[in-house]
KOLMI-582755 format. One record per residue (C-alpha): x, y, z. Coordinates in steps of 0.1 Angstrom, whole numbers, padded with zeros to 4 digits, always signed. Example, Ala and Ser with C-alpha at 12.3 -4.5 7.8 and 13.67 -1.06 7.14 Angstrom:
! residues 2
+0123-0045+0078+0137-0011+0071
//
This chain:
! residues 793
+0000+0000+0000+0027+0024+0010+0047+0015-0021+0017+0024-0043+0014+0057-0026+0050+0065-0032+0047+0054-0069+0017+0077-0072+0036+0106-0056+0065+0100-0080+0042+0102-0110+0027+0134-0096+0061+0149-0092+0070+0139-0127+0039+0157-0140+0050+0189-0121+0086+0186-0131+0101+0217-0145+0126+0197-0164+0098+0176-0181+0079+0207-0190+0110+0225-0204+0118+0195-0225+0083+0198-0240+0085+0235-0245+0118+0233-0262+0106+0204-0283+0135+0182-0272+0132+0145-0281+0124+0122-0252+0130+0085-0250+0097+0070-0241+0110+0034-0246+0139+0036-0221+0120+0025-0190+0141+0000-0171+0172+0006-0192+0205+0017-0177+0217+0053-0180+0249+0070-0169+0256+0105-0156+0294+0113-0155+0305+0144-0136+0341+0156-0139+0357+0179-0114+0383+0195-0135+0418+0196-0120+0409+0181-0086+0436+0156-0076+0429+0127-0052+0449+0142-0024+0430+0175-0025+0397+0157-0027+0406+0137+0004+0416+0170+0021+0382+0185+0011+0363+0155+0024+0382+0156+0057+0374+0193+0062+0337+0188+0054+0339+0209+0023+0321+0183+0002+0294+0168+0024+0274+0152-0004+0304+0133-0017+0312+0122+0018+0276+0110+0021+0281+0089-0011+0311+0072+0005+0295+0067+0039+0259+0059+0030+0255+0052-0007+0282+0025-0009+0305+0044-0032+0342+0037-0034+0371+0061-0041+0394+0047-0068+0428+0062-0076+0430+0070-0113+0462+0077-0132+0456+0108-0154+0483+0099-0179+0509+0122-0195+0502+0148-0206+0479+0153-0176+0455+0176-0194+0417+0176-0200+0422+0173-0238+0443+0141-0235+0422+0126-0207+0389+0131-0225+0402+0118-0258+0410+0086-0239+0377+0085-0221+0354+0095-0250+0373+0078-0279+0397+0053-0263+0427+0071-0278+0458+0076-0256+0482+0105-0263+0458+0123-0287+0476+0156-0281+0510+0164-0267+0496+0190-0244+0471+0218-0240+0493+0240-0262+0514+0228-0291+0523+0234-0328+0503+0216-0355+0531+0201-0376+0508+0201-0407+0500+0238-0406+0529+0251-0385+0504+0270-0363+0508+0273-0325+0474+0264-0310+0456+0259-0278+0429+0233-0272+0404+0261-0263+0405+0273-0299+0374+0260-0318+0393+0252-0350+0421+0233-0333+0398+0213-0311+0376+0204-0341+0407+0192-0361+0417+0170-0332+0382+0156-0328+0379+0148-0365+0411+0127-0361+0396+0110-0330+0364+0102-0349+0383+0087-0378+0408+0067-0358+0392+0062-0324+0367+0037-0311+0330+0041-0306+0324+0075-0289+0312+0072-0253+0286+0099-0255+0268+0085-0284+0231+0096-0284+0238+0115-0252+0248+0150-0242+0279+0168-0229+0286+0200-0211+0318+0221-0208+0340+0194-0223+0370+0195-0246+0352+0175-0273+0317+0165-0283+0325+0129-0276+0299+0117-0301+0272+0134-0281+0240+0142-0300+0238+0174-0280+0271+0191-0270+0271+0225-0251+0298+0249-0240+0326+0231-0258+0352+0248-0280+0335+0235-0311+0300+0241-0299+0301+0272-0276+0269+0283-0259+0237+0265-0250+0230+0250-0284+0206+0252-0313+0174+0242-0293+0175+0273-0271+0188+0297-0298+0161+0286-0322+0133+0289-0296+0108+0317-0298+0110+0345-0272+0079+0331-0253+0096+0298-0249+0128+0314-0236+0107+0335-0212+0090+0303-0199+0123+0287-0197+0136+0315-0174+0104+0314-0154+0104+0277-0151+0139+0279-0136+0132+0311-0116+0145+0296-0084+0177+0283-0102+0183+0318-0117+0176+0335-0084+0201+0311-0068+0225+0319-0096+0222+0356-0090+0228+0352-0053+0258+0331-0060+0271+0356-0085+0268+0384-0060+0286+0363-0033+0313+0353-0058+0318+0389-0069+0323+0399-0033+0348+0371-0028+0365+0378-0061+0371+0414-0051+0386+0403-0018+0408+0379-0038+0417+0408-0061+0429+0429-0032+0449+0400-0019+0464+0394-0053+0475+0430-0056+0490+0429-0021+0510+0399-0033+0523+0418-0063+0500+0404-0090+0493+0423-0122+0464+0447-0117+0448+0443-0151+0449+0405-0150+0435+0405-0115+0406+0428-0126+0398+0407-0156+0399+0375-0135+0368+0388-0115+0342+0384-0143+0360+0353-0156+0358+0337-0122+0321+0344-0120+0314+0332-0155+0333+0299-0151+0326+0291-0114+0289+0300-0114+0274+0306-0148+0289+0276-0167+0283+0253-0137+0246+0263-0131+0237+0263-0168+0252+0228-0171+0233+0216-0141+0200+0229-0155+0207+0212-0189+0217+0179-0173+0186+0178-0152+0165+0182-0184+0185+0155-0201+0179+0129-0174+0142+0138-0174+0142+0131-0211+0160+0098-0207+0192+0104-0226+0214+0073-0222+0246+0091-0211+0253+0127-0199+0287+0141-0191+0294+0174-0172+0327+0191-0165+0329+0215-0136+0358+0240-0142+0357+0263-0111+0382+0245-0090+0407+0242-0118+0405+0279-0126+0411+0289-0090+0438+0264-0085+0457+0277-0115+0454+0312-0102+0460+0307-0064+0473+0272-0060+0456+0238-0057+0455+0240-0018+0444+0276-0016+0413+0286+0003+0397+0301-0028+0402+0270-0048+0387+0249-0021+0358+0273-0017+0346+0264-0052+0344+0228-0042+0314+0236-0019+0294+0248-0049+0305+0219-0071+0295+0195-0043+0260+0210-0042+0257+0209-0080+0266+0172-0080+0239+0166-0053+0212+0183-0074+0221+0163-0105+0223+0131-0085+0188+0136-0071+0174+0144-0105+0190+0113-0120+0175+0090-0092+0141+0105-0098+0141+0099-0135+0111+0079-0147+0128+0069-0180+0160+0051-0170+0179+0036-0140+0207+0061-0138+0241+0056-0123+0260+0087-0112+0298+0086-0113+0322+0114-0103+0357+0116-0115+0385+0140-0122+0408+0143-0152+0440+0152-0134+0453+0170-0104+0475+0201-0100+0510+0207-0088+0518+0238-0067+0542+0257-0089+0562+0289-0091+0558+0309-0123+0590+0306-0144+0589+0344-0151+0588+0352-0114+0618+0330-0107+0639+0341-0137+0626+0376-0146+0617+0368-0182+0595+0344-0202+0607+0310-0209+0604+0316-0247+0629+0344-0244+0653+0323-0224+0649+0294-0248+0656+0316-0278+0688+0329-0262+0699+0293-0253+0693+0281-0289+0713+0311-0302+0742+0303-0279+0741+0266-0289+0740+0273-0326+0762+0303-0326+0737+0324-0347+0708+0346-0339+0674+0329-0338+0641+0344-0346+0613+0330-0325+0576+0329-0318+0557+0316-0289+0522+0310-0276+0509+0334-0249+0523+0330-0214+0492+0340-0195+0475+0306-0191+0439+0300-0199+0421+0314-0169+0409+0345-0189+0397+0325-0219+0375+0297-0207+0345+0320-0203+0343+0321-0241+0326+0287-0239+0295+0306-0228+0292+0316-0265+0278+0347-0280+0297+0374-0300+0300+0398-0271+0314+0371-0248+0338+0359-0276+0351+0395-0281+0355+0400-0243+0374+0368-0238+0393+0366-0271+0422+0343-0275+0454+0364-0277+0474+0356-0308+0509+0341-0307+0539+0363-0312+0552+0356-0347+0586+0372-0354+0600+0342-0372+0576+0334-0400+0580+0297-0408+0616+0294-0397+0636+0296-0365+0622+0286-0331+0586+0280-0321+0578+0276-0284+0545+0263-0270+0549+0267-0233+0520+0262-0209+0519+0248-0174+0549+0227-0165+0556+0216-0201+0572+0235-0230+0575+0222-0266+0604+0235-0287+0602+0233-0324+0633+0240-0344+0637+0248-0381+0661+0233-0391+0662+0206-0363+0691+0208-0339+0723+0192-0351+0734+0184-0316+0703+0179-0292+0726+0172-0263+0744+0205-0266+0711+0224-0270+0698+0205-0239+0728+0216-0219+0723+0252-0230+0686+0251-0219+0696+0236-0185+0724+0261-0178+0712+0292-0196+0674+0289-0193+0672+0271-0160+0652+0242-0174+0648+0214-0148+0645+0185-0173+0649+0183-0211+0637+0153-0232+0642+0143-0268+0630+0112-0288+0655+0083-0290+0645+0052-0309+0610+0037-0311+0603+0033-0274+0627+0055-0255+0635+0091-0247+0668+0108-0240+0667+0129-0208+0691+0155-0195+0693+0173-0161+0722+0192-0146+0734+0160-0130+0738+0142-0163+0721+0123-0191+0695+0095-0187+0671+0073-0206+0634+0069-0201+0618+0047-0190+0649+0029-0177+0659+0057-0153+0624+0066-0141+0633+0065-0104+0661+0090-0108+0641+0115-0127+0606+0111-0112+0614+0097-0077+0611+0063-0063+0580+0073-0044+0560+0084-0075+0526+0067-0073+0526+0058-0110+0563+0056-0116+0564+0030-0144+0533+0042-0163+0544+0079-0160+0579+0071-0173+0565+0052-0203+0540+0080-0211+0566+0107-0208+0589+0088-0232+0559+0083-0256+0552+0120-0254+0584+0128-0272+0572+0106-0301+0537+0122-0304+0534+0135-0340+0528+0171-0328+0553+0171-0300+0583+0194-0300+0618+0184-0311+0627+0190-0275+0603+0188-0246+0612+0208-0215+0596+0198-0182+0592+0223-0153+0593+0195-0128+0616+0166-0118+0621+0148-0086+0641+0170-0061+0636+0203-0080+0613+0232-0075+0582+0228-0097+0579+0256-0123+0551+0267-0146+0559+0283-0179+0527+0303-0176+0518+0329-0149+0501+0306-0125+0506+0291-0091+0491+0257-0099+0498+0237-0130+0493+0204-0148+0503+0187-0180+0535+0169-0170+0543+0138-0150+0545+0151-0114+0528+0130-0086+0499+0153-0078+0490+0163-0114+0489+0126-0125+0468+0115-0095+0431+0118-0105+0403+0098-0089+0370+0081-0097+0341+0079-0072+0320+0050-0082+0292+0028-0068+0305-0002-0049+0296-0028-0075+0315-0009-0103+0350-0020-0107+0378-0007-0128+0398-0036-0144+0433-0023-0154+0458-0047-0169+0478-0067-0143+0503-0044-0126+0490-0012-0143+0471+0017-0126+0435+0024-0135+0432+0052-0161+0406+0068-0183+0405+0039-0207+0394+0016-0178+0367+0041-0167+0355+0041-0203+0353+0003-0204+0333+0003-0172+0309+0029-0186+0303+0009-0218+0296-0022-0198+0271-0004-0176+0254+0010-0208+0252-0025-0223+0276-0016-0251+0304-0039-0240+0306-0074-0226+0298-0075-0189+0326-0083-0165+0325-0112-0141+0314-0099-0107+0342-0096-0082+0345-0124-0057+0357-0119-0022+0389-0137-0012+0382-0168+0007+0384-0161+0044+0372-0170+0078+0339-0151+0075+0308-0159+0055+0285-0131+0043+0249-0140+0041+0220-0118+0031+0182-0121+0034+0162-0098+0012+0124-0096+0004+0125-0082-0031+0088-0075-0035+0086-0093-0069+0114-0069-0080+0089-0041-0081+0105-0010-0067+0090+0020-0048+0088+0038-0081+0065+0011-0095+0091-0002-0119+0099-0039-0123+0136-0045-0124+0154-0077-0114+0186-0060-0126+0182-0033-0100+0178-0060-0073+0210-0076-0086+0229-0044-0082+0217-0040-0046+0231-0075-0039+0263-0069-0059+0272-0038-0039+0269-0058-0006+0290-0087-0021+0275-0115-0001+0285-0152-0003+0250-0165+0001+0217-0147-0007+0182-0157+0005+0155-0140-0015+0118-0139-0009+0088-0129-0031+0103-0139-0065+0082-0144-0096+0093-0173-0118+0077-0156-0149+0053-0168-0175+0068-0180-0207+0037-0173-0228+0037-0136-0218+0075-0131-0220+0077-0123-0183+0112-0130-0169+0122-0156-0144+0134-0133-0117+0156-0158-0098+0173-0169-0130+0178-0133-0141+0193-0121-0108+0215-0152-0106+0227-0146-0142+0236-0109-0134+0255-0120-0104+0270-0151-0120+0258-0172-0091+0242-0206-0089+0206-0207-0075+0178-0230-0062+0142-0218-0064+0111-0231-0046+0077-0220-0058+0056-0218-0026+0026-0208-0049+0021-0226-0081-0012-0219-0099-0013-0228-0136+0016-0208-0151+0022-0186-0120+0052-0197-0099+0059-0175-0069+0083-0182-0041+0118-0181-0026+0154-0187-0038+0189-0191-0025+0219-0179-0046+0256-0184-0040+0289-0184-0058+0300-0212-0034+0294-0248-0042+0260-0258-0029+0235-0287-0032+0197-0288-0027+0187-0308+0004+0150-0300+0006+0123-0277-0008+0088-0281+0005+0056-0265+0018+0050-0254+0054+0017-0259+0072-0008-0232+0068-0044-0222+0073-0073-0227+0048-0077-0198+0023-0043-0182+0030-0014-0180+0007+0008-0211+0008+0042-0208+0024+0073-0229+0020+0110-0233+0029+0142-0240+0009+0172-0259+0024+0206-0260+0008+0240-0272+0020+0268-0247+0011+0304-0257+0011+0326-0232+0028+0363-0238+0036+0359-0276+0034+0328-0276+0056+0291-0277+0048+0268-0250+0062+0231-0257+0063+0211-0228+0051+0173-0226+0053+0153-0197+0037+0117-0191+0044+0089-0166+0042+0063-0171+0069+0026-0162+0068+0007-0131+0079-0014-0146+0106+0002-0152+0140-0014-0187+0145-0002-0197+0111+0033-0185+0117+0036-0205+0150+0026-0237+0131+0052-0230+0105+0080-0223+0130+0072-0255+0148+0076-0274+0115+0109-0257+0108+0122-0267+0142+0109-0303+0137+0124-0334+0122+0118-0325+0086+0141-0294+0088+0164-0282+0116+0160-0314+0136+0166-0337+0106+0196-0360+0109+0211-0345+0078+0211-0310+0093+0245-0315+0109+0271-0288+0114+0266-0250+0114+0231-0240+0105+0215-0207+0094+0178-0200+0093+0169-0167+0076+0141-0149+0058+0111-0127+0061+0093-0140+0092+0066-0113+0092+0072-0111+0130+0091-0088+0153+0119-0099+0177+0095-0100+0207+0069-0121+0189+0061-0157+0200+0076-0168+0167+0110-0152+0173+0110-0162+0210+0104-0198+0200+0133-0197+0175+0156-0180+0200+0152-0211+0222+0172-0231+0197+0191-0205+0176+0206-0171+0181+0192-0139+0166+0222-0124+0147+0211-0088+0152+0209-0093+0190+0243-0111+0191+0265-0080+0189+0269-0062+0223+0264-0025+0221+0249-0027+0186+0213-0015+0183+0193-0038+0160+0180-0021+0129+0146-0024+0112+0142-0035+0076+0105-0027+0068+0091-0005+0055+0121+0005+0032+0115+0042+0030+0108+0045+0067+0120+0013+0084+0100+0008+0116+0096-0030+0119+0123-0057+0123+0107-0086+0105+0136-0099+0083+0159-0121+0104+0190-0142+0104+0192-0169+0131+0224-0189+0136+0231-0221+0154+0260-0233+0175+0294-0232+0157+0287-0198+0142+0298-0164+0156+0283-0131+0144+0311-0108+0134+0291-0079+0120+0256-0069+0109+0247-0044+0082+0214-0030+0068+0222-0012+0036+0200+0018+0031+0213+0037+0001+0190+0055-0023+0192+0025-0046+0183+0001-0018+0154+0023-0007+0140+0024-0042+0145-0012-0052+0120-0029-0028+0097-0022+0001+0122-0041+0024+0158-0033+0032+0182-0062+0029+0198-0076+0061+0234-0087+0058+0253-0107+0084+0290-0115+0085+0295-0148+0102+0325-0166+0115+0326-0204+0115+0344-0214+0148+0341-0251+0144+0324-0257+0177+0293-0278+0182+0265-0290+0159+0228-0282+0156
//
């Protein structure tokens, strides 16, 4: 009854949903056939490294992400960002499966001889065309993307270099629709205005602080509107769009939040202002997460990840009093013995340019991309220096790269210089001598580098990237001060520990499967996403290592009909997978009807979990088979399945008994679902305690009775059972037993695990994540048991 009320309320909320109505007003296509299908929302926190995320969680700056970890059964995975550690390279790997698509955020296109940055629409479009031609299936196919480096195959891409602004749907809408759009999101826009006012106040405080620290006045002043545009406007517009997209049922949505990365570049990755933006990002993630879990069209997973971290750096120009391009030109001239004409990409970073993603001619004019200096024409030296990596292109190539490297080390103060050597190596020079990568990785990157081998291989591969420079200068190496060749206090793009340490925050049953001995990276995240969307072969569920404990679960699945009224055995399987039990006792399963195409739920759940199962239909009328099941990945055999005594006119009840082999011993497991009438339940419990079940000669060794008893712990039924067995929830001193029914507001403890002699209760858990509360009207009960080898039943 309560479940039907909730389903009705969800339908009412859908009818009143602003996102639903806006999709209709804008005439956006909706997927009416996607009910029950999986969907995925990926949210990227640009530039947030794993260590800074952990610091933010510890300080309480991201309470929603902390809730995901503590309550929603999410796990934090380290993710190797790759080299170059940039958004453009990471998203090429994530969206298209292509590693090393670009040598950095700034480089020279060998084909055209132009110095470009990946914020420039033409440059980004050329890279994406190559990815589409040579890459794998795009991840965002039929979906949408916001504030990304590429479209990623998305049917609708917004705020990307090649598709600036909101997109054709809003631009083509008539003024009335636009007005209704604004009115429909009035609260969101009021919120946005309030945040803009607050952010402006903070930005001016930051401006004063920057001036006190000696920063350039004009750049500090321009950073104020840029900060507001990137940290607030882009974020809030992307959130509104994503909420509309999940209401429409798009299969995959990807958002990128830029605010932290912008502030970290400007003030440093650990700065108060950079961490301040994480509060707003955390709230934005929470709003999208709630919208995704309320979607009526798909079962959405929400994943959070970053693309790289940032290293605290000192601007090269602050340390040496001139730009690196000037110093490099002087070093080349000294090495070759002749004057060198040179050109270089701008030295000011990208913080004042990303607001151009908002689109519009006025915005584009305000945040224009400064042209490269070009004193050399097609000859001489070209320098693409951004963050901790500088690419040097020489025409003609250097006759003696080692001599030029020494000139850069001694005259320009370069920490590390690299050049291609052979098909799989790079030559490296520091002031201490010459080395080879990846062989000398520990000397150059430090033995404590978290991704030492992978970073060394990628750094060597960087020198062979088609658009890489003849020489690659790194602003960081182990034991040296980290430098940025742009005017910024936080940088990324190289191989330093913090900038290569990204993260992925994923539901507990989602695993990344890197190759043996390799760190997880964007390619592994991509594979996991394709598996979830059903576009790649499913992985085998992870199995716990054999140990001294046995995890058993009892779960009334309500015919796999959730609180939203949707029937989904797959959702039940995900609830079970996240808990990773060894043995699962399920009640209220429908065996399906072949003529109508209805699925056998026990078979479907077992297939998803790759477990064996036994099913007993307590009710069998014509084609209808309805009952209980036991699933396990451990060896098991069926001992008995039969009916329990009942009363005339009431629904038949039964029990299922299997013997499960665990560590060379057999554990007797009996699953049951008792009746609704007290007198009936007492008769059924007496039968279970009698010679056909628990008192049977074959019921030797450790025994477990579990299931939905429809009775509380103080009932005659449970008191009768407690005379022979132990209530697992009452076995842990100092632990308050938890209710399992009704799922949304659990008040009754009617699902039980009883254990016999020879079994010690190690832990009890009642999962209550949003997925669990939605999947059934009961919460599962999970007991971790230890077999101590004492006694028999």
